[in-house]
C-alpha positions, 0 to 999 in steps of 0.5 A: 237936881245935882249934888249942890242943889241937894246940899242947898236944899239940905241946909235950908231944911236943917235951918228951918227945922232947927236942932231935933230934940228926939232922935228919929229914924235915919231917912234916905237922901235923894239918890244922885244922878249916875252914869255908868262908865263905858268899857271903852272908858276904862283903863286896863287893870291887870288882875294880878296887880290889882290884887297885889295892890289891894293886899296892902290893905290889912283886913281881919279875917272871918268865917261866915256860917249858916245852918244846915237846911237839908234842901236841894238845889232846884236847878240840879236836883242835888241836896245839900251835903249833910251838915252846916255851911261856911267859908273864910271871908276877909271882905267884911264890914259894918254897914249901918247903925240904924238899922244894924246891918253889916255886910260881906262880899262872896264870889258868884262861883261860890259853891257854899254861897247858895247854901247860905242863901237857902238858909236865909240866915248866917253868923259871922265869926271874927277869928282870933290870932290863934285861929289860922289853921281854922281860917285854911280849913274854911278856905278850902273846897270839897272837905269836911270844914267843920271836922274837929272844929268846936262851935255851938248854935248862935242864939237866933239863927242856929247858925255855927258860932265858932269857939274862941273867936274874937266876935260873932254876929248873928244875922238875917240876910237883908239884901243881895246886890250884884258887884262884878264878879262877886255878890254884896250880901247885907245882913240885918244884925239879930244878936252879937257878942264879943270875946270881951264879954266873957272877960277875956281879950282875944287879939284878932287874926290879921291878913296882909300882902297874902299871909297872916300877921303874927 
């Protein structure tokens, strides 16, 4: 069934069913026919230009954290470093209201992601305008990212919940999808909160064209 056929079927169903009186679960629509674009059909895109142009889209900044597991990596035999895991992430978005889902994107070569995957849970910490140094600390590799950072345990997952953030979202990993050189991680929201809940209004940290906005 093509797009027009699916639309017509939806209209007929809605007309026959009438307006619903009780909200029910959202059902998935039929998946449309998809066709992969061949490599020979793609116009070449310079990676540097891609990064520069997409940098015009201003984003918030988050730190995704997970509790320490103490588990080893079966592929290498190495154990997790002591302490929790975390990395700075701009590629974050809300995804679904029912069920409550969010998503973030992480590079497939990330050394932090396997530790988060083993934990199976994570907390998204939305940084405030005053937390540029926190972001920089979590953007580097090979260092103790939590040194000097104040945090407590998120209520459900136990993931680090950083102090002074705009908001926090405590999640369980719901699904992971491939997306080129990145992974698309979908989280089921278990608990969340915002600075406004505490009677404060912390402005967000914003990133635009390769730098923080002040």
